[in-house]
C-alpha positions as MATLAB code, in Angstrom:
seq = 'MYIRQQFKTVAGKRRAYWALVESVRTERGPRQKVVSWLGALDEAGRLGVLQAAQCPAKNQVTSQPELKQQALFEYEDEPVEPRWVQVNTNAVRVENCRQFGGPWLALKITEQLKLPDLLGVPADRVDDNRLYRALDELLPHKEALEIHLKNRMGELFDIEYDLLLYDVTSTFFEGQCMSNPMAKRGYSRDQRGDCKQVCIALVVTKCGIPLGYEVFMDRGMTSEDNLEFLREENRRYIIGTHKSLLKKFEQELLKKDWNTIRDGIGVKLCKMQRMHSEFTSLT';
ca = [
     150.329  112.389   83.520;
     147.519  110.304   84.990;
     146.869  107.253   87.125;
     145.804  103.905   85.731;
     144.666  100.663   87.287;
     146.939   97.692   86.654;
     146.441   94.043   87.543;
     149.029   91.538   88.754;
     148.706   87.898   89.750;
     150.205   87.284   93.189;
     150.110   83.836   94.801;
     147.518   82.744   92.235;
     145.180   85.669   92.962;
     144.506   88.599   90.648;
     145.107   91.869   92.505;
     144.534   95.471   91.434;
     147.208   98.150   91.777;
     147.461  101.753   90.664;
     150.294  103.274   88.694;
     151.255  106.837   87.829;
     151.893  106.896   84.065;
     152.725  109.447   81.449;
     152.380  109.429   77.681;
     155.633  109.479   75.682;
     156.279  109.497   71.976;
     158.320  106.685   70.478;
     159.241  105.618   66.990;
     156.295  103.233   67.125;
     153.858  105.922   68.278;
     152.525  107.097   71.675;
     153.213  104.786   74.610;
     152.454  104.889   78.333;
     155.436  104.922   80.679;
     155.057  103.979   84.346;
     156.518  106.776   86.473;
     155.723  105.190   89.830;
     153.788  102.290   91.298;
     151.277  103.646   93.807;
     150.006  100.383   95.254;
     146.428   99.633   96.276;
     145.078  103.171   96.700;
     141.691  103.873   98.203;
     139.354  106.418   96.624;
     140.700  109.314   98.691;
     144.283  108.480   97.718;
     143.476  108.149   94.023;
     141.712  111.511   93.919;
     144.526  113.171   95.846;
     147.117  111.953   93.332;
     144.868  112.868   90.418;
     144.274  116.419   91.641;
     147.927  116.980   92.483;
     148.995  115.733   89.064;
     146.710  118.256   87.375;
     147.797  121.309   89.460;
     150.724  123.633   88.519;
     153.437  124.550   91.012;
     152.544  126.953   93.830;
     152.518  130.624   92.764;
     153.276  129.520   89.247;
     150.916  129.434   86.309;
     152.241  127.459   83.379;
     151.127  125.086   80.681;
     154.442  123.219   80.488;
     153.883  119.520   81.315;
     157.194  119.114   83.140;
     156.313  121.887   85.614;
     152.941  120.327   86.274;
     154.624  117.048   87.023;
     157.033  118.752   89.446;
     154.050  119.911   91.497;
     152.971  116.334   92.071;
     154.922  115.769   95.306;
     155.210  119.373   96.523;
     153.340  121.142   99.327;
     152.688  118.162  101.535;
     151.449  120.627  104.182;
     148.479  121.417  101.913;
     146.696  118.058  101.412;
     144.196  117.802   98.615;
     140.685  116.992   99.886;
     138.968  114.088   98.082;
     135.527  114.612   96.591;
     134.211  111.536   98.393;
     135.498  108.884  100.715;
     134.966  105.174  101.069;
     132.301  104.079  103.577;
     132.057  100.851  105.543;
     128.523   99.841  104.596;
     128.416   97.251  107.391;
     128.513  100.071  109.921;
     125.694  102.042  108.309;
     122.081  101.791  109.487;
     118.882  103.356  108.181;
     116.930  105.691  110.462;
     113.811  107.784  109.936;
     113.140  106.156  106.583;
     110.793  108.199  104.402;
     108.480  106.689  101.832;
     108.815  108.205   98.388;
     107.180  105.925   95.845;
     103.676  105.910   97.386;
     103.259  109.700   97.829;
     104.755  110.369   94.390;
     102.421  107.868   92.744;
      99.425  109.347   94.594;
     100.392  112.825   93.396;
     100.707  111.719   89.776;
      97.407  109.819   89.903;
      95.703  112.880   91.386;
      97.038  114.981   88.519;
      95.934  112.440   85.902;
      92.465  112.169   87.418;
      92.122  115.973   87.264;
      90.993  116.260   90.850;
      90.627  119.906   91.838;
      92.445  121.517   94.734;
      89.387  121.694   96.977;
      91.001  123.265  100.017;
      93.675  125.496   98.501;
      96.434  124.357  100.906;
     100.039  124.748   99.623;
     101.868  121.457   99.103;
     104.534  122.289  101.706;
     101.844  122.678  104.380;
     100.115  119.354  103.787;
     100.487  116.953  106.730;
      98.658  113.954  108.181;
      96.319  116.045  110.322;
      95.249  118.193  107.362;
      94.681  115.132  105.196;
      92.480  113.459  107.805;
      90.484  116.646  108.343;
      90.083  116.970  104.571;
      88.247  113.638  104.485;
      85.455  115.161  106.595;
      85.194  118.033  104.094;
      85.093  115.640  101.133;
      82.458  113.312  102.558;
      79.459  115.421  101.418;
      80.892  115.253   97.865;
      81.489  111.492   97.961;
      78.928  110.525   95.328;
      79.988  113.249   92.916;
      83.658  112.313   93.353;
      82.940  108.647   92.710;
      81.096  109.484   89.491;
      83.960  111.740   88.385;
      86.559  109.071   89.155;
      84.559  106.394   87.351;
      84.282  108.501   84.202;
      87.887  109.722   84.292;
      89.374  106.277   84.927;
      87.227  104.878   82.143;
      88.816  107.417   79.785;
      92.390  106.824   80.993;
      92.365  103.044   81.196;
      89.616  102.092   78.729;
      87.629  100.352   81.477;
      84.472   98.394   80.745;
      81.912   98.372   83.539;
      80.038   95.294   82.402;
      81.285   93.330   85.438;
      81.798   94.755   88.930;
      83.049   92.943   92.024;
      81.789   93.703   95.501;
      83.466   92.625   98.721;
      83.021   93.375  102.405;
      85.542   93.584  105.224;
      85.304   94.914  108.745;
      87.260   96.954  111.233;
      86.826   96.934  114.996;
      87.167   99.577  117.698;
      88.629   99.393  121.180;
      86.510  100.798  123.996;
      82.768  101.441  124.279;
      82.590  103.479  121.051;
      79.603  105.449  122.338;
      79.909  108.232  119.733;
      79.665  105.918  116.721;
      76.096  104.627  116.323;
      77.133  102.390  113.381;
      79.512  100.339  115.490;
      77.771   97.140  116.559;
      78.796   93.685  117.668;
      78.561   90.954  115.075;
      80.544   88.295  113.266;
      84.178   89.360  113.552;
      86.563   88.462  110.750;
      89.386   89.643  113.050;
      88.436   87.204  115.827;
      87.525   90.144  118.081;
      83.933   89.413  118.970;
      84.450   91.433  122.174;
      84.744   94.685  120.202;
      82.211   96.718  118.290;
      82.789   96.959  114.573;
      81.610   98.406  111.298;
      81.596   96.826  107.844;
      83.301   98.389  104.852;
      82.129   97.458  101.373;
      84.195   98.150   98.275;
      83.151   98.012   94.613;
      85.979   97.381   92.129;
      86.301   96.661   88.430;
      87.279   93.207   87.245;
      90.895   94.423   87.073;
      90.803   95.652   90.686;
      90.368   99.443   90.302;
      88.187  100.783   93.150;
      85.049  102.677   92.208;
      83.095  103.234   95.408;
      82.722  102.236   99.039;
      80.210  102.276  101.870;
      80.518  101.985  105.645;
      77.569  100.333  107.399;
      76.483   98.100  110.256;
      76.867   94.351  109.950;
      73.614   93.234  108.370;
      74.726   90.547  105.914;
      75.046   90.585  102.147;
      72.172   88.164  101.611;
      69.580   90.063  103.616;
      66.187   90.311  101.977;
      66.505   94.104  101.761;
      69.694   93.833   99.703;
      68.281   91.201   97.409;
      65.102   93.219   96.863;
      67.194   96.227   95.917;
      69.033   94.184   93.295;
      65.785   92.863   91.867;
      64.204   96.304   91.625;
      67.155   97.493   89.560;
      66.907   94.410   87.320;
      70.548   93.700   88.072;
      72.217   90.427   87.219;
      74.252   89.200   90.156;
      76.019   86.249   91.706;
      75.917   86.150   95.474;
      76.649   83.676   98.242;
      73.831   82.437  100.451;
      73.248   80.979  103.866;
      73.233   77.247  104.444;
      69.714   77.552  105.830;
      68.478   78.733  102.429;
      70.274   75.909  100.651;
      68.251   73.410  102.686;
      65.127   74.612  100.889;
      66.647   73.446   97.618;
      68.237   70.300   98.944;
      66.216   67.942   96.758;
      66.831   69.985   93.627;
      70.569   70.306   94.322;
      70.983   66.549   94.790;
      69.834   65.855   91.248;
      72.491   65.141   88.636;
      71.291   67.661   86.066;
      74.057   70.202   86.700;
      75.392   72.152   83.696;
      79.208   72.306   83.500;
      80.295   75.722   82.234;
      83.996   75.342   83.016;
      86.275   72.731   84.530;
      85.294   72.468   88.194;
      82.292   74.828   87.895;
      78.731   73.587   87.599;
      75.468   75.570   87.458;
      71.918   74.637   88.371;
      68.810   76.827   88.078;
      66.262   76.436   90.861;
      62.971   78.289   91.070;
      61.647   79.760   94.302;
      57.855   79.521   94.153;
      57.262   81.658   97.214;
      59.152   84.694   95.899;
      58.368   84.113   92.198;
      62.013   84.464   91.361;
      64.908   82.293   90.358;
      67.837   81.073   92.406;
      71.139   80.126   90.765;
      73.554   77.839   92.542;
      77.204   77.332   91.706;
      79.332   74.388   92.699;
];
């Protein structure tokens, strides 16, 4: 004996009902016979009927089907507890939501990158305070860690380092910030010129994987010191420039001898006599 869902059309609408059925043998083979219509049962009711139908009579152990069926409506003073109940989802709200995907991904990436357990702290004792304090311990090893990450990520993701992208953002501080000598006032990308700030530079691959970072005072990407560093290393680079520098090449830039390398992108090579170097402009 078992319960089965049946469907009936009432007033043009298809409705679901439950029936208690049993298997019987006929001349044409096994057939299901409806013992009783149970109506529109909820989950608790369906499980209660199902469990009662499968239990033998009280104080009686038997394998005879008819005795099992007799136990179906007995012992109403001992209700069968459902394994779950229906919940009104409209009355449910989420509280104290915990993130799972981010920490799990960070753990798996750490394992793949073969980063050692530098501090020897058990996983169940890792919290925000420990993680922030760990950054101070890792800072002296920053360069070695960046080299390790670069080599390991190159192995895992087959990264080519022929092109690197460098970008700068800033973060500001409330208050006087007396204990941070790097924090200075300057051009604020956050529209907070009243606050001291530092600049954060990030180097990433052409597919966006970070390789290294630096925190420094706001001194501009196109400062002569930065450009001199790039020249000493014989690096090839594309960098923005100040409008004041463009004025020095105004006559050259107004000429029509631009080279189109892609739709919407033109290139012109201008020589700087004073610095004995070349200046490339993109438009």
